[in-house]
LOLUMNU-743603 format. One record per residue: residue in one letter; residue number from 0; x, y, z of N, C-alpha, C, O in turn. Coordinates in Angstrom, 2 decimals. Last residue first. Layout:
<recs>
["A" NUM [X Y Z] [X Y Z] [X Y Z] [X Y Z]];
...
</recs>
This chain:
<recs>
["C" 131 [-3.03 5.27 -2.10] [-3.74 5.69 -1.04] [-3.81 4.72 0.11] [-4.43 5.01 1.13]];
["S" 130 [-1.60 4.30 -4.53] [-0.90 4.66 -3.33] [-1.79 5.45 -2.31] [-1.21 6.32 -1.66]];
["S" 129 [-3.06 3.24 -6.69] [-2.57 4.66 -6.60] [-1.87 5.24 -5.41] [-1.60 6.44 -5.30]];
["S" 128 [-4.37 1.03 -6.07] [-3.43 0.94 -7.02] [-2.41 2.28 -7.33] [-1.37 2.32 -7.98]];
["L" 127 [-6.42 1.88 -4.69] [-5.35 0.65 -3.97] [-4.32 0.77 -4.82] [-3.22 0.60 -4.31]];
["F" 126 [-8.03 3.51 -6.32] [-7.21 3.99 -5.19] [-6.21 3.11 -4.39] [-5.38 3.54 -3.59]];
["K" 125 [-9.12 1.91 -7.86] [-8.36 2.93 -8.52] [-7.31 3.38 -7.47] [-6.11 3.57 -7.66]];
["P" 124 [-10.82 0.08 -6.47] [-9.35 -0.32 -6.96] [-8.57 0.62 -7.52] [-7.38 0.36 -7.72]];
["K" 123 [-12.88 1.92 -5.75] [-11.98 1.54 -4.80] [-10.74 1.14 -5.49] [-9.68 1.70 -5.22]];
["L" 122 [-14.94 2.31 -7.50] [-13.98 3.17 -7.42] [-12.66 2.71 -6.60] [-11.55 3.15 -6.87]];
["V" 121 [-16.61 0.31 -7.05] [-16.17 0.29 -8.42] [-14.99 1.29 -8.54] [-14.16 1.19 -9.44]];
["A" 120 [-17.84 0.70 -4.57] [-16.90 -0.11 -4.61] [-16.28 -0.19 -6.13] [-15.31 -0.93 -6.22]];
["P" 119 [-18.13 4.34 -3.93] [-18.47 3.07 -4.57] [-17.42 1.91 -4.67] [-16.23 2.18 -4.85]];
["I" 118 [-17.87 6.17 -1.09] [-17.18 6.07 -2.35] [-17.51 4.67 -2.71] [-17.22 3.79 -1.90]];
["E" 117 [-21.02 7.19 0.28] [-19.70 6.32 0.36] [-19.23 6.10 -1.07] [-19.97 5.90 -2.04]];
["V" 116 [-22.16 10.55 -0.70] [-22.33 9.02 -0.51] [-21.02 8.38 -0.41] [-20.01 8.88 -0.91]];
["P" 115 [-23.43 13.87 -0.37] [-22.17 12.97 -0.33] [-22.71 11.49 -0.18] [-23.73 11.31 0.49]];
["K" 114 [-26.01 14.80 -2.46] [-25.70 14.63 -1.05] [-24.37 13.68 -1.15] [-24.33 12.79 -2.01]];
["C" 113 [-27.76 14.86 -4.81] [-26.25 15.92 -4.65] [-25.82 15.98 -3.27] [-25.32 17.01 -2.82]];
["S" 112 [-29.76 13.23 -5.34] [-29.88 14.15 -3.98] [-28.80 15.29 -3.97] [-28.87 16.35 -3.35]];
["E" 111 [-28.97 11.97 -7.64] [-30.34 12.23 -7.42] [-30.56 13.51 -6.25] [-31.34 14.46 -6.33]];
["K" 110 [-26.33 11.11 -7.56] [-26.83 12.12 -8.89] [-28.32 12.57 -8.23] [-28.67 13.73 -8.46]];
["S" 109 [-24.46 11.62 -4.63] [-25.75 11.02 -5.28] [-26.25 11.89 -6.50] [-26.52 13.09 -6.44]];
["V" 108 [-21.08 12.19 -4.80] [-22.35 12.60 -4.37] [-23.45 11.82 -5.09] [-23.20 11.39 -6.22]];
["V" 107 [-17.82 12.34 -3.91] [-18.66 11.41 -4.44] [-19.99 11.72 -3.89] [-20.17 11.60 -2.68]];
["T" 106 [-15.49 14.84 -4.16] [-16.44 14.21 -3.43] [-17.36 13.33 -4.26] [-17.61 13.73 -5.39]];
["H" 105 [-11.94 15.76 -4.59] [-13.32 15.21 -5.09] [-14.27 14.63 -4.29] [-13.80 13.75 -3.56]];
["V" 104 [-9.54 17.85 -4.99] [-10.10 17.09 -3.97] [-11.46 16.88 -4.41] [-12.15 17.88 -4.62]];
["T" 103 [-6.24 17.94 -6.27] [-7.53 18.09 -6.41] [-8.25 17.17 -5.59] [-7.88 16.01 -5.40]];
["K" 102 [-3.09 19.79 -7.17] [-3.96 18.89 -6.28] [-5.45 19.04 -6.43] [-5.92 20.15 -6.69]];
["V" 101 [-0.36 19.88 -9.02] [-1.81 20.03 -8.83] [-2.33 19.21 -7.99] [-2.09 18.01 -8.01]];
["T" 100 [2.63 21.31 -9.92] [1.88 20.33 -9.13] [0.47 21.05 -9.29] [0.19 22.21 -9.55]];
["A" 99 [5.44 21.45 -12.31] [4.28 22.09 -11.58] [3.59 20.88 -10.99] [3.80 19.73 -11.36]];
["A" 98 [8.05 20.47 -12.97] [7.69 21.85 -13.51] [6.32 22.36 -12.76] [6.11 23.57 -12.63]];
["L" 97 [10.68 18.82 -12.00] [9.26 18.91 -11.73] [8.85 20.34 -11.98] [9.27 21.26 -11.29]];
["E" 96 [12.53 17.25 -14.67] [12.24 18.27 -13.43] [10.95 18.40 -13.36] [10.15 18.21 -14.27]];
["K" 95 [13.56 15.76 -16.73] [12.89 15.00 -15.55] [13.07 16.07 -14.24] [13.59 15.82 -13.16]];
["D" 94 [13.63 17.17 -19.05] [14.68 17.18 -18.38] [14.48 16.44 -16.89] [15.32 16.62 -16.01]];
["D" 93 [11.05 17.11 -19.95] [11.95 16.24 -20.72] [13.16 16.23 -19.93] [13.84 15.22 -20.08]];
["N" 92 [9.06 17.59 -16.68] [9.44 17.86 -18.21] [10.45 16.79 -18.77] [10.68 15.75 -18.16]];
["I" 91 [6.18 16.73 -14.83] [7.42 16.37 -15.15] [7.90 16.63 -16.58] [7.36 16.09 -17.55]];
["F" 90 [3.88 17.40 -12.59] [4.28 17.55 -14.08] [5.59 17.69 -14.26] [6.18 18.70 -13.87]];
["E" 89 [2.04 15.53 -10.65] [3.06 16.26 -10.79] [3.29 16.22 -12.27] [2.99 15.30 -13.03]];
["Y" 88 [-0.96 15.48 -8.48] [-0.33 15.55 -9.86] [0.90 16.08 -9.78] [1.09 17.02 -9.00]];
["S" 87 [-3.02 13.88 -6.25] [-2.04 14.90 -6.47] [-1.42 14.61 -7.68] [-1.33 13.42 -7.97]];
["L" 86 [-6.43 13.86 -5.12] [-5.38 13.26 -5.89] [-4.34 14.34 -6.07] [-4.66 15.53 -6.05]];
["T" 85 [-8.45 12.81 -2.31] [-7.55 13.71 -2.76] [-6.44 13.08 -3.84] [-5.74 12.10 -3.59]];
["F" 84 [-11.86 12.01 -1.70] [-10.46 11.82 -2.02] [-9.69 12.81 -2.62] [-10.20 13.63 -3.38]];
["S" 83 [-14.97 11.03 0.06] [-13.97 11.97 -0.63] [-12.68 11.50 -1.04] [-12.42 10.37 -0.61]];
["S" 82 [-16.32 9.72 1.77] [-17.09 10.16 0.54] [-16.16 11.05 -0.16] [-16.62 11.83 -0.99]];
["K" 81 [-14.28 8.81 3.70] [-15.54 8.01 3.29] [-16.39 8.29 2.11] [-17.06 7.44 1.52]];
["G" 80 [-11.27 9.57 1.99] [-12.21 9.46 3.17] [-13.32 8.46 2.95] [-13.28 7.50 2.18]];
["V" 79 [-7.84 9.09 1.05] [-9.14 8.69 0.79] [-9.99 8.67 2.05] [-9.67 7.99 3.03]];
["Q" 78 [-5.20 10.96 -0.42] [-6.04 10.65 0.83] [-7.20 10.12 0.37] [-7.68 10.57 -0.67]];
["E" 77 [-3.58 10.89 -2.79] [-2.94 11.27 -1.53] [-3.81 10.83 -0.26] [-3.28 10.41 0.76]];
["C" 76 [-2.96 8.86 -5.29] [-3.94 9.33 -4.44] [-3.30 9.73 -3.20] [-2.53 8.96 -2.60]];
["S" 75 [-1.10 10.56 -8.18] [-1.25 9.42 -7.11] [-2.33 9.98 -5.98] [-2.54 11.17 -5.77]];
["V" 74 [-0.14 10.98 -11.50] [-1.24 10.90 -10.47] [-1.05 10.03 -9.46] [-0.84 8.84 -9.69]];
["T" 73 [2.23 12.71 -13.56] [1.86 11.44 -12.65] [0.68 11.61 -11.83] [0.61 12.76 -11.41]];
["I" 72 [2.66 13.33 -16.78] [1.91 13.82 -15.41] [1.67 12.49 -14.68] [1.09 11.49 -15.10]];
["E" 71 [5.29 14.60 -18.70] [4.67 13.22 -18.17] [4.00 13.88 -16.97] [4.54 14.75 -16.28]];
["I" 70 [5.63 16.48 -21.74] [5.63 16.41 -20.41] [4.81 14.90 -19.66] [3.86 14.33 -20.19]];
["K" 69 [7.22 18.18 -24.32] [6.52 16.80 -23.79] [6.78 16.74 -22.36] [7.88 16.91 -21.83]];
["E" 68 [6.47 21.48 -25.71] [7.28 20.36 -24.48] [6.43 19.12 -24.42] [5.20 19.08 -24.48]];
["S" 67 [4.99 23.01 -27.34] [5.79 21.84 -27.86] [6.51 20.92 -26.71] [7.00 19.81 -26.91]];
["V" 66 [5.40 25.84 -25.20] [4.57 25.00 -26.40] [5.52 24.18 -26.92] [6.71 24.49 -26.98]];
["G" 65 [6.56 25.25 -21.74] [6.61 25.83 -22.87] [5.58 24.83 -24.24] [5.22 23.65 -24.23]];
["I" 64 [6.47 25.89 -18.37] [6.22 24.70 -19.39] [5.87 25.52 -20.71] [4.98 26.37 -20.71]];
["P" 63 [8.69 27.19 -15.96] [7.72 27.44 -16.95] [7.58 26.15 -17.99] [8.58 25.52 -18.33]];
["I" 62 [8.57 25.75 -12.67] [9.23 26.35 -13.71] [8.38 26.27 -14.92] [7.47 25.45 -14.99]];
["K" 61 [6.39 25.29 -11.01] [7.71 25.57 -10.57] [8.80 26.09 -11.25] [9.75 26.70 -10.76]];
["Y" 60 [3.17 26.42 -10.26] [4.10 26.25 -11.28] [5.67 26.47 -10.64] [6.07 27.44 -10.00]];
["D" 59 [0.66 24.78 -8.39] [1.83 25.49 -8.34] [2.69 25.41 -9.62] [2.92 24.28 -10.05]];
["A" 58 [-2.82 24.61 -7.63] [-1.87 24.06 -8.45] [-0.60 25.36 -8.08] [-0.82 26.49 -7.66]];
["E" 57 [-6.03 23.14 -6.58] [-4.80 24.21 -6.30] [-3.74 23.60 -7.19] [-3.69 22.41 -7.49]];
["A" 56 [-9.29 22.82 -5.83] [-8.26 22.56 -6.67] [-7.11 23.71 -6.34] [-7.30 24.86 -5.95]];
["H" 55 [-12.34 21.15 -4.58] [-11.24 21.99 -4.20] [-10.12 21.63 -5.28] [-9.94 20.47 -5.65]];
["V" 54 [-14.34 19.46 -5.61] [-14.52 20.55 -4.64] [-13.69 21.53 -4.17] [-14.03 22.53 -3.53]];
["I" 53 [-15.41 17.96 -8.40] [-14.13 18.51 -7.76] [-14.60 19.68 -6.89] [-15.15 20.69 -7.34]];
["P" 52 [-17.78 15.51 -8.38] [-17.41 16.67 -8.82] [-16.10 17.08 -8.04] [-15.82 16.43 -7.02]];
["I" 51 [-18.80 12.70 -9.55] [-17.50 12.95 -8.61] [-17.27 14.46 -8.82] [-16.35 14.65 -9.61]];
["I" 50 [-22.12 11.01 -9.10] [-20.80 11.91 -9.68] [-19.92 12.22 -9.22] [-20.03 12.06 -8.00]];
["F" 49 [-23.99 7.91 -9.20] [-23.33 9.01 -8.41] [-22.37 9.78 -9.56] [-21.99 9.28 -10.62]];
["S" 48 [-25.10 5.96 -10.38] [-25.88 6.54 -9.52] [-25.11 7.79 -8.95] [-25.71 8.62 -8.27]];
["Q" 47 [-23.96 5.32 -13.76] [-23.69 5.09 -12.42] [-24.73 5.94 -11.74] [-25.32 6.72 -12.49]];
["N" 46 [-24.56 5.81 -16.71] [-24.77 4.59 -16.06] [-24.69 4.24 -14.48] [-25.18 3.23 -13.98]];
["Q" 45 [-23.62 8.30 -17.60] [-24.68 7.56 -18.01] [-25.08 6.49 -17.24] [-26.30 6.35 -17.23]];
["L" 44 [-21.55 9.17 -15.95] [-22.70 10.24 -15.97] [-23.94 9.08 -16.81] [-25.12 9.17 -16.47]];
["I" 43 [-19.84 7.05 -16.06] [-20.35 7.37 -15.04] [-21.61 8.34 -15.03] [-22.52 8.26 -14.21]];
["E" 42 [-19.06 6.93 -18.94] [-19.77 5.85 -18.04] [-20.55 6.15 -16.61] [-21.57 5.61 -16.20]];
["A" 41 [-18.06 9.41 -19.17] [-19.27 9.17 -19.82] [-19.91 7.92 -19.18] [-21.12 7.87 -18.93]];
["I" 40 [-15.65 9.00 -17.53] [-16.70 10.09 -17.23] [-18.05 9.76 -17.98] [-19.10 9.84 -17.34]];
["S" 39 [-14.87 5.56 -17.42] [-14.95 6.74 -17.99] [-15.85 7.73 -17.36] [-16.79 7.31 -16.68]];
["L" 38 [-13.84 3.09 -16.36] [-14.77 3.61 -15.60] [-14.67 5.18 -16.30] [-14.32 6.05 -15.50]];
["D" 37 [-11.51 2.37 -17.48] [-12.86 1.58 -18.12] [-13.89 2.40 -17.54] [-14.93 2.46 -18.20]];
["G" 36 [-9.72 5.23 -16.63] [-9.63 3.96 -17.33] [-11.07 3.57 -17.73] [-11.78 4.42 -18.27]];
["L" 35 [-8.93 6.93 -14.66] [-10.07 6.35 -14.55] [-10.27 5.07 -15.50] [-10.89 4.07 -15.16]];
["F" 34 [-6.78 8.03 -16.03] [-6.45 7.30 -14.86] [-7.74 6.40 -14.49] [-7.59 5.25 -14.07]];
["E" 33 [-7.76 9.61 -17.92] [-7.14 8.41 -18.37] [-6.89 7.46 -17.19] [-6.80 6.25 -17.35]];
["E" 32 [-9.02 11.86 -16.48] [-9.74 10.79 -17.20] [-9.03 9.52 -17.73] [-9.67 8.49 -17.95]];
["Y" 31 [-6.70 12.62 -15.31] [-7.63 12.00 -14.18] [-8.44 11.13 -15.23] [-8.58 9.92 -15.05]];
["C" 30 [-5.26 13.71 -17.55] [-4.64 12.66 -16.95] [-5.63 12.07 -16.13] [-5.55 10.85 -16.13]];
["D" 29 [-7.39 15.80 -18.12] [-7.10 14.72 -19.00] [-6.44 13.53 -18.47] [-6.87 12.41 -18.78]];
["H" 28 [-6.79 17.13 -15.61] [-8.05 16.58 -16.04] [-7.99 15.42 -16.91] [-8.41 14.30 -16.61]];
["A" 27 [-4.22 18.32 -16.10] [-4.48 17.35 -15.00] [-5.74 16.59 -15.32] [-5.68 15.36 -15.29]];
["L" 26 [-4.97 19.72 -18.16] [-4.10 18.52 -18.62] [-3.98 17.59 -17.27] [-3.70 16.39 -17.31]];
["T" 25 [-6.78 21.63 -17.04] [-7.10 20.94 -18.14] [-6.23 19.67 -18.29] [-6.79 18.61 -18.54]];
["F" 24 [-4.92 22.93 -15.27] [-5.96 22.06 -14.63] [-6.52 21.21 -15.81] [-6.74 20.03 -15.55]];
["L" 23 [-3.28 24.20 -16.88] [-2.76 23.28 -15.99] [-3.41 22.43 -15.36] [-2.94 21.38 -14.90]];
["N" 22 [-4.95 26.16 -18.12] [-4.81 24.82 -18.73] [-4.05 23.64 -18.05] [-4.09 22.47 -18.42]];
["A" 21 [-4.82 28.29 -16.37] [-5.94 27.37 -16.46] [-5.78 26.17 -17.20] [-6.45 25.17 -16.92]];
["F" 20 [-2.22 29.37 -17.20] [-2.50 28.75 -15.87] [-3.54 27.89 -16.02] [-3.31 26.69 -15.83]];
["F" 19 [-0.67 28.22 -20.16] [-1.61 29.25 -19.59] [-2.15 28.58 -18.42] [-2.52 27.41 -18.48]];
["L" 18 [2.76 27.74 -20.80] [1.45 26.98 -20.53] [0.55 27.98 -19.82] [1.04 28.59 -18.87]];
["I" 17 [3.85 30.19 -23.06] [4.15 29.45 -21.84] [2.73 28.82 -21.44] [1.68 29.38 -21.74]];
["G" 16 [3.80 31.83 -25.04] [4.21 30.69 -25.48] [4.30 29.74 -24.26] [4.78 28.61 -24.39]];
["A" 15 [2.94 34.37 -24.66] [4.45 34.19 -24.57] [4.86 32.60 -24.97] [6.01 32.23 -25.17]];
["A" 14 [0.24 34.25 -24.69] [0.93 35.02 -25.81] [2.57 34.68 -25.80] [3.28 34.73 -26.80]];
["D" 13 [-0.26 30.76 -23.40] [-0.31 32.11 -23.52] [0.20 32.84 -24.58] [0.67 32.18 -25.51]];
["T" 12 [-1.27 27.45 -24.60] [-0.33 28.62 -24.16] [-0.88 29.81 -24.22] [-1.85 30.04 -24.94]];
["H" 11 [-2.66 25.48 -25.80] [-2.65 25.49 -24.15] [-2.05 26.63 -23.76] [-2.21 26.95 -22.59]];
["H" 10 [-2.43 25.95 -28.36] [-3.74 26.42 -27.98] [-3.67 26.26 -26.39] [-4.51 26.83 -25.69]];
["M" 9 [-0.02 24.58 -28.72] [-0.14 26.03 -28.85] [-1.56 26.59 -28.23] [-1.61 27.68 -27.65]];
["R" 8 [0.27 21.72 -26.23] [-0.02 22.46 -27.79] [-0.11 23.92 -27.74] [-0.28 24.46 -26.64]];
["V" 7 [2.46 19.87 -24.67] [1.84 20.90 -24.59] [1.47 21.81 -26.15] [2.27 22.37 -26.91]];
["T" 6 [1.87 16.36 -24.95] [2.80 17.46 -25.39] [1.95 18.57 -25.36] [0.83 18.49 -25.88]];
["T" 5 [1.78 13.56 -22.51] [1.27 14.56 -23.36] [2.26 15.30 -24.01] [3.44 15.04 -23.78]];
["S" 4 [1.35 10.75 -20.34] [2.32 11.82 -21.32] [1.58 12.36 -22.36] [0.82 11.69 -23.04]];
["Y" 3 [0.70 9.80 -17.29] [0.03 10.09 -18.47] [0.96 10.99 -19.26] [1.30 12.04 -18.72]];
["V" 2 [0.80 7.37 -14.65] [1.43 8.14 -15.61] [1.00 8.42 -16.87] [0.87 7.49 -17.66]];
["F" 1 [0.09 6.65 -11.47] [-0.33 6.64 -12.96] [0.22 7.46 -13.62] [0.17 8.59 -13.12]];
["M" 0 [0.78 4.71 -8.43] [0.94 6.05 -9.39] [0.65 5.60 -10.78] [0.88 4.47 -11.21]];
</recs>
């Protein structure tokens, strides 16, 4: 499991000061980018023969997340296939309550053909350290 801490900013919220639904995915993706570590999105786009598009995403709010709220987002690997993997995110508020969940399914594809390819060895250590 990987933990990412952040604060909900005003631009993340709607007119009521509650996290706007689409920004739940934005914050989950921020966590994902940190989870990748040295294998950054820029590194993948510039130097690798593959890309990792998200092919499915879902989210559930459990309780409101407000402006200026500090949250911890944990990401864990739920499932790994030959060319795809599923990540689960939990958004935990200051009171240690589960505020939201996100799930994303990623497929590794060739940059050249856009066809699925086997998950590269460079990615596999990420999954081994994240409960897959």
